[in-house]
N, CA, C, O and CB atoms as a CASP TS submission, in Angstrom:
PFRMAT TS
TARGET T0000
AUTHOR 0000-0000-0000
METHOD Language model
MODEL 1
PARENT N/A
ATOM      1  N   MET     1     -95.706  69.054 -46.768  1.00  0.00           N
ATOM      2  CA  MET     1     -95.084  70.362 -46.852  1.00  0.00           C
ATOM      3  C   MET     1     -95.185  71.089 -45.502  1.00  0.00           C
ATOM      4  O   MET     1     -94.216  71.686 -45.034  1.00  0.00           O
ATOM      5  CB  MET     1     -95.740  71.196 -47.971  1.00  0.00           C
ATOM      6  N   LEU     2     -96.356  71.028 -44.898  1.00  0.00           N
ATOM      7  CA  LEU     2     -96.554  71.666 -43.606  1.00  0.00           C
ATOM      8  C   LEU     2     -95.643  71.051 -42.544  1.00  0.00           C
ATOM      9  O   LEU     2     -95.132  71.752 -41.671  1.00  0.00           O
ATOM     10  CB  LEU     2     -98.016  71.554 -43.179  1.00  0.00           C
ATOM     11  N   GLU     3     -95.450  69.759 -42.627  1.00  0.00           N
ATOM     12  CA  GLU     3     -94.550  69.075 -41.696  1.00  0.00           C
ATOM     13  C   GLU     3     -93.108  69.575 -41.853  1.00  0.00           C
ATOM     14  O   GLU     3     -92.378  69.692 -40.868  1.00  0.00           O
ATOM     15  CB  GLU     3     -94.611  67.552 -41.919  1.00  0.00           C
ATOM     16  N   HIS     4     -92.716  69.858 -43.051  1.00  0.00           N
ATOM     17  CA  HIS     4     -91.371  70.387 -43.321  1.00  0.00           C
ATOM     18  C   HIS     4     -91.178  71.745 -42.637  1.00  0.00           C
ATOM     19  O   HIS     4     -90.135  71.984 -42.027  1.00  0.00           O
ATOM     20  CB  HIS     4     -91.137  70.519 -44.850  1.00  0.00           C
ATOM     21  N   PHE     5     -92.164  72.626 -42.732  1.00  0.00           N
ATOM     22  CA  PHE     5     -92.074  73.935 -42.083  1.00  0.00           C
ATOM     23  C   PHE     5     -92.045  73.812 -40.558  1.00  0.00           C
ATOM     24  O   PHE     5     -91.334  74.559 -39.886  1.00  0.00           O
ATOM     25  CB  PHE     5     -93.247  74.814 -42.512  1.00  0.00           C
ATOM     26  N   ARG     6     -92.800  72.891 -40.028  1.00  0.00           N
ATOM     27  CA  ARG     6     -92.767  72.653 -38.586  1.00  0.00           C
ATOM     28  C   ARG     6     -91.388  72.196 -38.136  1.00  0.00           C
ATOM     29  O   ARG     6     -90.885  72.643 -37.105  1.00  0.00           O
ATOM     30  CB  ARG     6     -93.815  71.615 -38.193  1.00  0.00           C
ATOM     31  N   ASN     7     -90.784  71.317 -38.901  1.00  0.00           N
ATOM     32  CA  ASN     7     -89.432  70.841 -38.572  1.00  0.00           C
ATOM     33  C   ASN     7     -88.416  71.980 -38.643  1.00  0.00           C
ATOM     34  O   ASN     7     -87.519  72.059 -37.803  1.00  0.00           O
ATOM     35  CB  ASN     7     -89.015  69.704 -39.526  1.00  0.00           C
ATOM     36  N   LEU     8     -88.544  72.853 -39.623  1.00  0.00           N
ATOM     37  CA  LEU     8     -87.630  73.993 -39.742  1.00  0.00           C
ATOM     38  C   LEU     8     -87.781  74.947 -38.559  1.00  0.00           C
ATOM     39  O   LEU     8     -86.792  75.414 -37.995  1.00  0.00           O
ATOM     40  CB  LEU     8     -87.882  74.744 -41.059  1.00  0.00           C
ATOM     41  N   LEU     9     -89.023  75.229 -38.194  1.00  0.00           N
ATOM     42  CA  LEU     9     -89.262  76.133 -37.067  1.00  0.00           C
ATOM     43  C   LEU     9     -88.761  75.525 -35.766  1.00  0.00           C
ATOM     44  O   LEU     9     -88.187  76.232 -34.937  1.00  0.00           O
ATOM     45  CB  LEU     9     -90.753  76.466 -36.951  1.00  0.00           C
ATOM     46  N   GLN    10     -88.965  74.249 -35.577  1.00  0.00           N
ATOM     47  CA  GLN    10     -88.486  73.573 -34.370  1.00  0.00           C
ATOM     48  C   GLN    10     -86.966  73.595 -34.316  1.00  0.00           C
ATOM     49  O   GLN    10     -86.397  73.800 -33.243  1.00  0.00           O
ATOM     50  CB  GLN    10     -89.000  72.123 -34.319  1.00  0.00           C
ATOM     51  N   ALA    11     -86.304  73.394 -35.425  1.00  0.00           N
ATOM     52  CA  ALA    11     -84.840  73.411 -35.479  1.00  0.00           C
ATOM     53  C   ALA    11     -84.312  74.806 -35.143  1.00  0.00           C
ATOM     54  O   ALA    11     -83.292  74.930 -34.466  1.00  0.00           O
ATOM     55  CB  ALA    11     -84.340  72.970 -36.877  1.00  0.00           C
ATOM     56  N   ARG    12     -84.978  75.834 -35.596  1.00  0.00           N
ATOM     57  CA  ARG    12     -84.540  77.199 -35.305  1.00  0.00           C
ATOM     58  C   ARG    12     -84.679  77.517 -33.816  1.00  0.00           C
ATOM     59  O   ARG    12     -83.839  78.219 -33.253  1.00  0.00           O
ATOM     60  CB  ARG    12     -85.347  78.206 -36.136  1.00  0.00           C
ATOM     61  N   ARG    13     -85.718  77.013 -33.185  1.00  0.00           N
ATOM     62  CA  ARG    13     -85.912  77.255 -31.758  1.00  0.00           C
ATOM     63  C   ARG    13     -84.831  76.564 -30.933  1.00  0.00           C
ATOM     64  O   ARG    13     -84.350  77.123 -29.948  1.00  0.00           O
ATOM     65  CB  ARG    13     -87.297  76.774 -31.320  1.00  0.00           C
ATOM     66  N   VAL    14     -84.454  75.368 -31.324  1.00  0.00           N
ATOM     67  CA  VAL    14     -83.464  74.597 -30.575  1.00  0.00           C
ATOM     68  C   VAL    14     -82.075  75.195 -30.742  1.00  0.00           C
ATOM     69  O   VAL    14     -81.306  75.254 -29.782  1.00  0.00           O
ATOM     70  CB  VAL    14     -83.467  73.134 -31.028  1.00  0.00           C
ATOM     71  N   ASP    15     -81.746  75.638 -31.955  1.00  0.00           N
ATOM     72  CA  ASP    15     -80.400  76.137 -32.252  1.00  0.00           C
ATOM     73  C   ASP    15     -80.202  77.604 -31.906  1.00  0.00           C
ATOM     74  O   ASP    15     -79.144  78.162 -32.193  1.00  0.00           O
ATOM     75  CB  ASP    15     -80.098  75.933 -33.701  1.00  0.00           C
ATOM     76  N   ARG    16     -81.174  78.227 -31.310  1.00  0.00           N
ATOM     77  CA  ARG    16     -81.092  79.652 -31.022  1.00  0.00           C
ATOM     78  C   ARG    16     -79.925  79.934 -30.072  1.00  0.00           C
ATOM     79  O   ARG    16     -79.794  79.293 -29.029  1.00  0.00           O
ATOM     80  CB  ARG    16     -82.418  80.159 -30.417  1.00  0.00           C
ATOM     81  N   ASP    17     -79.086  80.892 -30.440  1.00  0.00           N
ATOM     82  CA  ASP    17     -77.915  81.241 -29.640  1.00  0.00           C
ATOM     83  C   ASP    17     -78.291  82.337 -28.656  1.00  0.00           C
ATOM     84  O   ASP    17     -78.766  83.400 -29.057  1.00  0.00           O
ATOM     85  CB  ASP    17     -76.737  81.694 -30.543  1.00  0.00           C
ATOM     86  N   GLU    18     -78.081  82.086 -27.379  1.00  0.00           N
ATOM     87  CA  GLU    18     -78.436  83.064 -26.356  1.00  0.00           C
ATOM     88  C   GLU    18     -77.208  83.714 -25.727  1.00  0.00           C
ATOM     89  O   GLU    18     -77.306  84.306 -24.652  1.00  0.00           O
ATOM     90  CB  GLU    18     -79.272  82.406 -25.282  1.00  0.00           C
ATOM     91  N   ALA    19     -76.059  83.610 -26.382  1.00  0.00           N
ATOM     92  CA  ALA    19     -74.842  84.217 -25.845  1.00  0.00           C
ATOM     93  C   ALA    19     -74.957  85.740 -25.820  1.00  0.00           C
ATOM     94  O   ALA    19     -74.445  86.383 -24.903  1.00  0.00           O
ATOM     95  CB  ALA    19     -73.622  83.792 -26.672  1.00  0.00           C
ATOM     96  N   GLY    20     -75.613  86.313 -26.805  1.00  0.00           N
ATOM     97  CA  GLY    20     -75.793  87.762 -26.824  1.00  0.00           C
ATOM     98  C   GLY    20     -76.634  88.247 -25.662  1.00  0.00           C
ATOM     99  O   GLY    20     -76.348  89.295 -25.082  1.00  0.00           O
ATOM    100  N   ALA    21     -77.658  87.504 -25.318  1.00  0.00           N
ATOM    101  CA  ALA    21     -78.506  87.873 -24.185  1.00  0.00           C
ATOM    102  C   ALA    21     -77.721  87.813 -22.885  1.00  0.00           C
ATOM    103  O   ALA    21     -77.884  88.671 -22.017  1.00  0.00           O
ATOM    104  CB  ALA    21     -79.733  86.954 -24.105  1.00  0.00           C
ATOM    105  N   SER    22     -76.873  86.807 -22.748  1.00  0.00           N
ATOM    106  CA  SER    22     -76.056  86.703 -21.537  1.00  0.00           C
ATOM    107  C   SER    22     -75.091  87.870 -21.432  1.00  0.00           C
ATOM    108  O   SER    22     -74.883  88.410 -20.345  1.00  0.00           O
ATOM    109  CB  SER    22     -75.284  85.382 -21.521  1.00  0.00           C
ATOM    110  N   ALA    23     -74.502  88.261 -22.549  1.00  0.00           N
ATOM    111  CA  ALA    23     -73.567  89.390 -22.544  1.00  0.00           C
ATOM    112  C   ALA    23     -74.274  90.677 -22.135  1.00  0.00           C
ATOM    113  O   ALA    23     -73.717  91.482 -21.388  1.00  0.00           O
ATOM    114  CB  ALA    23     -72.920  89.560 -23.929  1.00  0.00           C
ATOM    115  N   VAL    24     -75.485  90.871 -22.615  1.00  0.00           N
ATOM    116  CA  VAL    24     -76.256  92.067 -22.243  1.00  0.00           C
ATOM    117  C   VAL    24     -76.586  92.039 -20.759  1.00  0.00           C
ATOM    118  O   VAL    24     -76.503  93.068 -20.089  1.00  0.00           O
ATOM    119  CB  VAL    24     -77.556  92.166 -23.076  1.00  0.00           C
ATOM    120  N   GLU    25     -76.955  90.888 -20.242  1.00  0.00           N
ATOM    121  CA  GLU    25     -77.260  90.785 -18.814  1.00  0.00           C
ATOM    122  C   GLU    25     -76.042  91.086 -17.963  1.00  0.00           C
ATOM    123  O   GLU    25     -76.142  91.800 -16.966  1.00  0.00           O
ATOM    124  CB  GLU    25     -77.791  89.399 -18.482  1.00  0.00           C
ATOM    125  N   TYR    26     -74.884  90.547 -18.348  1.00  0.00           N
ATOM    126  CA  TYR    26     -73.658  90.840 -17.601  1.00  0.00           C
ATOM    127  C   TYR    26     -73.289  92.321 -17.711  1.00  0.00           C
ATOM    128  O   TYR    26     -72.812  92.916 -16.744  1.00  0.00           O
ATOM    129  CB  TYR    26     -72.498  89.966 -18.114  1.00  0.00           C
ATOM    130  N   GLY    27     -73.506  92.904 -18.861  1.00  0.00           N
ATOM    131  CA  GLY    27     -73.237  94.330 -19.029  1.00  0.00           C
ATOM    132  C   GLY    27     -74.109  95.186 -18.127  1.00  0.00           C
ATOM    133  O   GLY    27     -73.634  96.144 -17.518  1.00  0.00           O
ATOM    134  N   LEU    28     -75.386  94.838 -18.043  1.00  0.00           N
ATOM    135  CA  LEU    28     -76.290  95.572 -17.149  1.00  0.00           C
ATOM    136  C   LEU    28     -75.900  95.386 -15.693  1.00  0.00           C
ATOM    137  O   LEU    28     -75.992  96.322 -14.898  1.00  0.00           O
ATOM    138  CB  LEU    28     -77.735  95.120 -17.360  1.00  0.00           C
ATOM    139  N   LEU    29     -75.468  94.191 -15.343  1.00  0.00           N
ATOM    140  CA  LEU    29     -75.025  93.929 -13.976  1.00  0.00           C
ATOM    141  C   LEU    29     -73.793  94.763 -13.628  1.00  0.00           C
ATOM    142  O   LEU    29     -73.726  95.348 -12.547  1.00  0.00           O
ATOM    143  CB  LEU    29     -74.723  92.437 -13.791  1.00  0.00           C
ATOM    144  N   VAL    30     -72.826  94.819 -14.532  1.00  0.00           N
ATOM    145  CA  VAL    30     -71.618  95.621 -14.306  1.00  0.00           C
ATOM    146  C   VAL    30     -71.970  97.105 -14.215  1.00  0.00           C
ATOM    147  O   VAL    30     -71.433  97.816 -13.366  1.00  0.00           O
ATOM    148  CB  VAL    30     -70.589  95.385 -15.437  1.00  0.00           C
ATOM    149  N   ALA    31     -72.862  97.574 -15.076  1.00  0.00           N
ATOM    150  CA  ALA    31     -73.267  98.980 -15.035  1.00  0.00           C
ATOM    151  C   ALA    31     -73.971  99.312 -13.719  1.00  0.00           C
ATOM    152  O   ALA    31     -73.758 100.388 -13.160  1.00  0.00           O
ATOM    153  CB  ALA    31     -74.186  99.305 -16.222  1.00  0.00           C
ATOM    154  N   GLY    32     -74.800  98.405 -13.224  1.00  0.00           N
ATOM    155  CA  GLY    32     -75.474  98.628 -11.945  1.00  0.00           C
ATOM    156  C   GLY    32     -74.511  98.683 -10.785  1.00  0.00           C
ATOM    157  O   GLY    32     -74.652  99.523  -9.897  1.00  0.00           O
ATOM    158  N   ILE    33     -73.525  97.790 -10.782  1.00  0.00           N
ATOM    159  CA  ILE    33     -72.517  97.788  -9.713  1.00  0.00           C
ATOM    160  C   ILE    33     -71.693  99.067  -9.770  1.00  0.00           C
ATOM    161  O   ILE    33     -71.398  99.660  -8.732  1.00  0.00           O
ATOM    162  CB  ILE    33     -71.593  96.550  -9.827  1.00  0.00           C
ATOM    163  N   ALA    34     -71.318  99.497 -10.974  1.00  0.00           N
ATOM    164  CA  ALA    34     -70.546 100.735 -11.122  1.00  0.00           C
ATOM    165  C   ALA    34     -71.343 101.932 -10.620  1.00  0.00           C
ATOM    166  O   ALA    34     -70.793 102.805  -9.948  1.00  0.00           O
ATOM    167  CB  ALA    34     -70.142 100.949 -12.590  1.00  0.00           C
ATOM    168  N   ALA    35     -72.629 101.979 -10.939  1.00  0.00           N
ATOM    169  CA  ALA    35     -73.477 103.084 -10.470  1.00  0.00           C
ATOM    170  C   ALA    35     -73.592 103.070  -8.953  1.00  0.00           C
ATOM    171  O   ALA    35     -73.599 104.127  -8.322  1.00  0.00           O
ATOM    172  CB  ALA    35     -74.877 103.001 -11.104  1.00  0.00           C
ATOM    173  N   LEU    36     -73.683 101.885  -8.364  1.00  0.00           N
ATOM    174  CA  LEU    36     -73.750 101.776  -6.911  1.00  0.00           C
ATOM    175  C   LEU    36     -72.458 102.267  -6.255  1.00  0.00           C
ATOM    176  O   LEU    36     -72.507 102.965  -5.242  1.00  0.00           O
ATOM    177  CB  LEU    36     -74.030 100.328  -6.503  1.00  0.00           C
ATOM    178  N   ILE    37     -71.323 101.914  -6.814  1.00  0.00           N
ATOM    179  CA  ILE    37     -70.033 102.364  -6.279  1.00  0.00           C
ATOM    180  C   ILE    37     -69.932 103.880  -6.354  1.00  0.00           C
ATOM    181  O   ILE    37     -69.502 104.518  -5.394  1.00  0.00           O
ATOM    182  CB  ILE    37     -68.861 101.712  -7.047  1.00  0.00           C
ATOM    183  N   VAL    38     -70.323 104.463  -7.479  1.00  0.00           N
ATOM    184  CA  VAL    38     -70.274 105.916  -7.622  1.00  0.00           C
ATOM    185  C   VAL    38     -71.193 106.590  -6.605  1.00  0.00           C
ATOM    186  O   VAL    38     -70.819 107.598  -6.005  1.00  0.00           O
ATOM    187  CB  VAL    38     -70.667 106.329  -9.050  1.00  0.00           C
ATOM    188  N   ALA    39     -72.377 106.046  -6.410  1.00  0.00           N
ATOM    189  CA  ALA    39     -73.324 106.633  -5.449  1.00  0.00           C
ATOM    190  C   ALA    39     -72.786 106.557  -4.022  1.00  0.00           C
ATOM    191  O   ALA    39     -72.909 107.522  -3.268  1.00  0.00           O
ATOM    192  CB  ALA    39     -74.684 105.918  -5.532  1.00  0.00           C
ATOM    193  N   VAL    40     -72.198 105.435  -3.644  1.00  0.00           N
ATOM    194  CA  VAL    40     -71.648 105.290  -2.291  1.00  0.00           C
ATOM    195  C   VAL    40     -70.496 106.258  -2.076  1.00  0.00           C
ATOM    196  O   VAL    40     -70.405 106.891  -1.025  1.00  0.00           O
ATOM    197  CB  VAL    40     -71.177 103.844  -2.046  1.00  0.00           C
ATOM    198  N   ILE    41     -69.623 106.378  -3.054  1.00  0.00           N
ATOM    199  CA  ILE    41     -68.500 107.321  -2.922  1.00  0.00           C
ATOM    200  C   ILE    41     -69.010 108.745  -2.840  1.00  0.00           C
ATOM    201  O   ILE    41     -68.498 109.540  -2.051  1.00  0.00           O
ATOM    202  CB  ILE    41     -67.520 107.178  -4.104  1.00  0.00           C
ATOM    203  N   PHE    42     -70.011 109.083  -3.642  1.00  0.00           N
ATOM    204  CA  PHE    42     -70.565 110.429  -3.615  1.00  0.00           C
ATOM    205  C   PHE    42     -71.234 110.730  -2.276  1.00  0.00           C
ATOM    206  O   PHE    42     -71.062 111.819  -1.727  1.00  0.00           O
ATOM    207  CB  PHE    42     -71.563 110.610  -4.751  1.00  0.00           C
ATOM    208  N   LEU    43     -71.993 109.773  -1.749  1.00  0.00           N
ATOM    209  CA  LEU    43     -72.733 110.001  -0.510  1.00  0.00           C
ATOM    210  C   LEU    43     -71.835 110.007   0.727  1.00  0.00           C
ATOM    211  O   LEU    43     -72.017 110.834   1.620  1.00  0.00           O
ATOM    212  CB  LEU    43     -73.798 108.945  -0.353  1.00  0.00           C
ATOM    213  N   PHE    44     -70.868 109.089   0.782  1.00  0.00           N
ATOM    214  CA  PHE    44     -70.057 108.938   1.983  1.00  0.00           C
ATOM    215  C   PHE    44     -68.645 109.485   1.843  1.00  0.00           C
ATOM    216  O   PHE    44     -67.865 109.393   2.791  1.00  0.00           O
ATOM    217  CB  PHE    44     -69.988 107.501   2.358  1.00  0.00           C
ATOM    218  N   GLY    45     -68.290 110.047   0.701  1.00  0.00           N
ATOM    219  CA  GLY    45     -66.937 110.534   0.467  1.00  0.00           C
ATOM    220  C   GLY    45     -66.496 111.607   1.446  1.00  0.00           C
ATOM    221  O   GLY    45     -65.379 111.557   1.960  1.00  0.00           O
ATOM    222  N   GLY    46     -67.365 112.581   1.710  1.00  0.00           N
ATOM    223  CA  GLY    46     -67.015 113.662   2.638  1.00  0.00           C
ATOM    224  C   GLY    46     -66.818 113.160   4.051  1.00  0.00           C
ATOM    225  O   GLY    46     -65.901 113.596   4.748  1.00  0.00           O
ATOM    226  N   MET    47     -67.673 112.247   4.479  1.00  0.00           N
ATOM    227  CA  MET    47     -67.562 111.693   5.828  1.00  0.00           C
ATOM    228  C   MET    47     -66.265 110.895   5.982  1.00  0.00           C
ATOM    229  O   MET    47     -65.592 110.988   7.008  1.00  0.00           O
ATOM    230  CB  MET    47     -68.778 110.800   6.144  1.00  0.00           C
ATOM    231  N   ILE    48     -65.926 110.128   4.977  1.00  0.00           N
ATOM    232  CA  ILE    48     -64.690 109.331   5.031  1.00  0.00           C
ATOM    233  C   ILE    48     -63.480 110.249   5.025  1.00  0.00           C
ATOM    234  O   ILE    48     -62.518 110.004   5.753  1.00  0.00           O
ATOM    235  CB  ILE    48     -64.615 108.340   3.842  1.00  0.00           C
ATOM    236  N   LYS    49     -63.511 111.306   4.214  1.00  0.00           N
ATOM    237  CA  LYS    49     -62.395 112.261   4.173  1.00  0.00           C
ATOM    238  C   LYS    49     -62.201 112.926   5.535  1.00  0.00           C
ATOM    239  O   LYS    49     -61.073 113.070   6.006  1.00  0.00           O
ATOM    240  CB  LYS    49     -62.640 113.334   3.089  1.00  0.00           C
ATOM    241  N   ASN    50     -63.301 113.327   6.160  1.00  0.00           N
ATOM    242  CA  ASN    50     -63.205 113.950   7.478  1.00  0.00           C
ATOM    243  C   ASN    50     -62.665 112.982   8.521  1.00  0.00           C
ATOM    244  O   ASN    50     -61.887 113.379   9.388  1.00  0.00           O
ATOM    245  CB  ASN    50     -64.564 114.472   7.913  1.00  0.00           C
ATOM    246  N   THR    51     -63.067 111.725   8.448  1.00  0.00           N
ATOM    247  CA  THR    51     -62.582 110.730   9.406  1.00  0.00           C
ATOM    248  C   THR    51     -61.079 110.554   9.270  1.00  0.00           C
ATOM    249  O   THR    51     -60.370 110.517  10.275  1.00  0.00           O
ATOM    250  CB  THR    51     -63.296 109.384   9.201  1.00  0.00           C
ATOM    251  N   PHE    52     -60.581 110.444   8.041  1.00  0.00           N
ATOM    252  CA  PHE    52     -59.144 110.296   7.842  1.00  0.00           C
ATOM    253  C   PHE    52     -58.391 111.571   8.254  1.00  0.00           C
ATOM    254  O   PHE    52     -57.295 111.495   8.809  1.00  0.00           O
ATOM    255  CB  PHE    52     -58.848 109.956   6.374  1.00  0.00           C
ATOM    256  N   SER    53     -58.977 112.722   7.983  1.00  0.00           N
ATOM    257  CA  SER    53     -58.330 113.977   8.387  1.00  0.00           C
ATOM    258  C   SER    53     -58.254 114.083   9.905  1.00  0.00           C
ATOM    259  O   SER    53     -57.226 114.490  10.446  1.00  0.00           O
ATOM    260  CB  SER    53     -59.089 115.187   7.812  1.00  0.00           C
ATOM    261  N   ASP    54     -59.335 113.718  10.599  1.00  0.00           N
ATOM    262  CA  ASP    54     -59.336 113.732  12.064  1.00  0.00           C
ATOM    263  C   ASP    54     -58.294 112.772  12.617  1.00  0.00           C
ATOM    264  O   ASP    54     -57.577 113.104  13.561  1.00  0.00           O
ATOM    265  CB  ASP    54     -60.724 113.368  12.604  1.00  0.00           C
ATOM    266  N   THR    55     -58.209 111.593  12.035  1.00  0.00           N
ATOM    267  CA  THR    55     -57.219 110.615  12.485  1.00  0.00           C
ATOM    268  C   THR    55     -55.806 111.122  12.269  1.00  0.00           C
ATOM    269  O   THR    55     -54.951 110.986  13.144  1.00  0.00           O
ATOM    270  CB  THR    55     -57.411 109.290  11.759  1.00  0.00           C
ATOM    271  N   CYS    56     -55.562 111.701  11.119  1.00  0.00           N
ATOM    272  CA  CYS    56     -54.230 112.232  10.817  1.00  0.00           C
ATOM    273  C   CYS    56     -53.868 113.375  11.765  1.00  0.00           C
ATOM    274  O   CYS    56     -52.740 113.446  12.252  1.00  0.00           O
ATOM    275  CB  CYS    56     -54.163 112.714   9.358  1.00  0.00           C
ATOM    276  N   THR    57     -54.807 114.254  12.020  1.00  0.00           N
ATOM    277  CA  THR    57     -54.564 115.372  12.938  1.00  0.00           C
ATOM    278  C   THR    57     -54.289 114.864  14.348  1.00  0.00           C
ATOM    279  O   THR    57     -53.409 115.382  15.035  1.00  0.00           O
ATOM    280  CB  THR    57     -55.765 116.335  12.949  1.00  0.00           C
ATOM    281  N   THR    58     -55.026 113.867  14.777  1.00  0.00           N
ATOM    282  CA  THR    58     -54.839 113.285  16.107  1.00  0.00           C
ATOM    283  C   THR    58     -53.456 112.665  16.231  1.00  0.00           C
ATOM    284  O   THR    58     -52.779 112.835  17.244  1.00  0.00           O
ATOM    285  CB  THR    58     -55.919 112.231  16.395  1.00  0.00           C
ATOM    286  N   ILE    59     -53.049 111.957  15.210  1.00  0.00           N
ATOM    287  CA  ILE    59     -51.713 111.332  15.242  1.00  0.00           C
ATOM    288  C   ILE    59     -50.632 112.390  15.270  1.00  0.00           C
ATOM    289  O   ILE    59     -49.658 112.257  16.012  1.00  0.00           O
ATOM    290  CB  ILE    59     -51.509 110.405  14.028  1.00  0.00           C
ATOM    291  N   GLN    60     -50.781 113.438  14.478  1.00  0.00           N
ATOM    292  CA  GLN    60     -49.771 114.491  14.444  1.00  0.00           C
ATOM    293  C   GLN    60     -49.694 115.262  15.757  1.00  0.00           C
ATOM    294  O   GLN    60     -48.607 115.665  16.171  1.00  0.00           O
ATOM    295  CB  GLN    60     -50.060 115.448  13.307  1.00  0.00           C
ATOM    296  N   SER    61     -50.834 115.474  16.422  1.00  0.00           N
ATOM    297  CA  SER    61     -50.817 116.261  17.660  1.00  0.00           C
ATOM    298  C   SER    61     -50.587 115.405  18.898  1.00  0.00           C
ATOM    299  O   SER    61     -50.286 115.940  19.965  1.00  0.00           O
ATOM    300  CB  SER    61     -52.117 117.018  17.808  1.00  0.00           C
ATOM    301  N   GLY    62     -50.722 114.080  18.778  1.00  0.00           N
ATOM    302  CA  GLY    62     -50.483 113.183  19.911  1.00  0.00           C
ATOM    303  C   GLY    62     -51.645 113.116  20.875  1.00  0.00           C
ATOM    304  O   GLY    62     -51.465 112.647  21.998  1.00  0.00           O
ATOM    305  N   GLN    63     -52.841 113.564  20.489  1.00  0.00           N
ATOM    306  CA  GLN    63     -54.015 113.504  21.355  1.00  0.00           C
ATOM    307  C   GLN    63     -54.575 112.092  21.366  1.00  0.00           C
ATOM    308  O   GLN    63     -54.315 111.296  20.464  1.00  0.00           O
ATOM    309  CB  GLN    63     -55.092 114.509  20.896  1.00  0.00           C
ATOM    310  N   THR    64     -55.363 111.791  22.425  1.00  0.00           N
ATOM    311  CA  THR    64     -56.000 110.480  22.504  1.00  0.00           C
ATOM    312  C   THR    64     -57.479 110.540  22.176  1.00  0.00           C
ATOM    313  O   THR    64     -58.072 109.491  21.924  1.00  0.00           O
ATOM    314  CB  THR    64     -55.811 109.893  23.879  1.00  0.00           C
ATOM    315  N   SER    65     -58.113 111.711  22.163  1.00  0.00           N
ATOM    316  CA  SER    65     -59.535 111.828  21.882  1.00  0.00           C
ATOM    317  C   SER    65     -59.762 113.060  21.025  1.00  0.00           C
ATOM    318  O   SER    65     -59.097 114.080  21.199  1.00  0.00           O
ATOM    319  CB  SER    65     -60.363 111.902  23.191  1.00  0.00           C
ATOM    320  N   THR    66     -60.712 112.959  20.091  1.00  0.00           N
ATOM    321  CA  THR    66     -61.011 114.102  19.204  1.00  0.00           C
ATOM    322  C   THR    66     -62.466 114.510  19.308  1.00  0.00           C
ATOM    323  O   THR    66     -63.033 114.971  18.317  1.00  0.00           O
ATOM    324  CB  THR    66     -60.673 113.761  17.745  1.00  0.00           C
ATOM    325  N   ALA    67     -63.102 114.361  20.473  1.00  0.00           N
ATOM    326  CA  ALA    67     -64.496 114.721  20.623  1.00  0.00           C
ATOM    327  C   ALA    67     -64.684 116.212  20.364  1.00  0.00           C
ATOM    328  O   ALA    67     -64.076 117.045  21.035  1.00  0.00           O
ATOM    329  CB  ALA    67     -65.000 114.346  22.021  1.00  0.00           C
ATOM    330  N   GLY    68     -65.528 116.545  19.388  1.00  0.00           N
ATOM    331  CA  GLY    68     -65.799 117.939  19.062  1.00  0.00           C
ATOM    332  C   GLY    68     -64.655 118.629  18.352  1.00  0.00           C
ATOM    333  O   GLY    68     -64.660 119.855  18.238  1.00  0.00           O
ATOM    334  N   HIS    69     -63.695 117.898  17.879  1.00  0.00           N
ATOM    335  CA  HIS    69     -62.508 118.464  17.240  1.00  0.00           C
ATOM    336  C   HIS    69     -62.771 118.652  15.760  1.00  0.00           C
ATOM    337  O   HIS    69     -63.224 117.722  15.093  1.00  0.00           O
ATOM    338  CB  HIS    69     -61.274 117.563  17.460  1.00  0.00           C
ATOM    339  N   THR    70     -62.495 119.840  15.231  1.00  0.00           N
ATOM    340  CA  THR    70     -62.571 120.038  13.787  1.00  0.00           C
ATOM    341  C   THR    70     -61.195 119.867  13.216  1.00  0.00           C
ATOM    342  O   THR    70     -60.215 120.345  13.788  1.00  0.00           O
ATOM    343  CB  THR    70     -63.150 121.426  13.426  1.00  0.00           C
ATOM    344  N   SER    71     -61.109 119.198  12.108  1.00  0.00           N
ATOM    345  CA  SER    71     -59.797 118.823  11.582  1.00  0.00           C
ATOM    346  C   SER    71     -59.387 119.706  10.426  1.00  0.00           C
ATOM    347  O   SER    71     -60.208 120.372   9.795  1.00  0.00           O
ATOM    348  CB  SER    71     -59.797 117.374  11.142  1.00  0.00           C
ATOM    349  N   SER    72     -58.104 119.691  10.173  1.00  0.00           N
ATOM    350  CA  SER    72     -57.546 120.338   9.002  1.00  0.00           C
ATOM    351  C   SER    72     -56.862 119.258   8.174  1.00  0.00           C
ATOM    352  O   SER    72     -56.642 118.144   8.650  1.00  0.00           O
ATOM    353  CB  SER    72     -56.549 121.488   9.394  1.00  0.00           C
ATOM    354  N   ALA    73     -56.536 119.587   6.961  1.00  0.00           N
ATOM    355  CA  ALA    73     -55.915 118.612   6.078  1.00  0.00           C
ATOM    356  C   ALA    73     -54.504 118.296   6.534  1.00  0.00           C
ATOM    357  O   ALA    73     -53.759 119.184   6.950  1.00  0.00           O
ATOM    358  CB  ALA    73     -55.903 119.120   4.641  1.00  0.00           C
ATOM    359  N   CYS    74     -54.144 117.020   6.454  1.00  0.00           N
ATOM    360  CA  CYS    74     -52.789 116.595   6.811  1.00  0.00           C
ATOM    361  C   CYS    74     -51.850 116.884   5.658  1.00  0.00           C
ATOM    362  O   CYS    74     -52.248 116.860   4.494  1.00  0.00           O
ATOM    363  CB  CYS    74     -52.753 115.092   7.176  1.00  0.00           C
ATOM    364  N   SER    75     -50.620 117.153   5.989  1.00  0.00           N
ATOM    365  CA  SER    75     -49.653 117.399   4.921  1.00  0.00           C
ATOM    366  C   SER    75     -48.655 116.283   4.824  1.00  0.00           C
ATOM    367  O   SER    75     -47.763 116.324   3.976  1.00  0.00           O
ATOM    368  CB  SER    75     -48.935 118.708   5.139  1.00  0.00           C
TER
END
């Protein structure tokens, strides 16, 4: 009888489905990447906006250098 229970327990260990665990791991990975993207956009968004605004202003005015130049929004 004890041997029968051992065989049942061994069969349950072998047949254990780990697809749910993999899905949770992938979900956590996607959530971490999404949080990282949001943090990077939040931290560097203003700097990137200013860089594009400076470039747009330079192109519109025909200047070659923008050292110390404060920009306005392009239209």
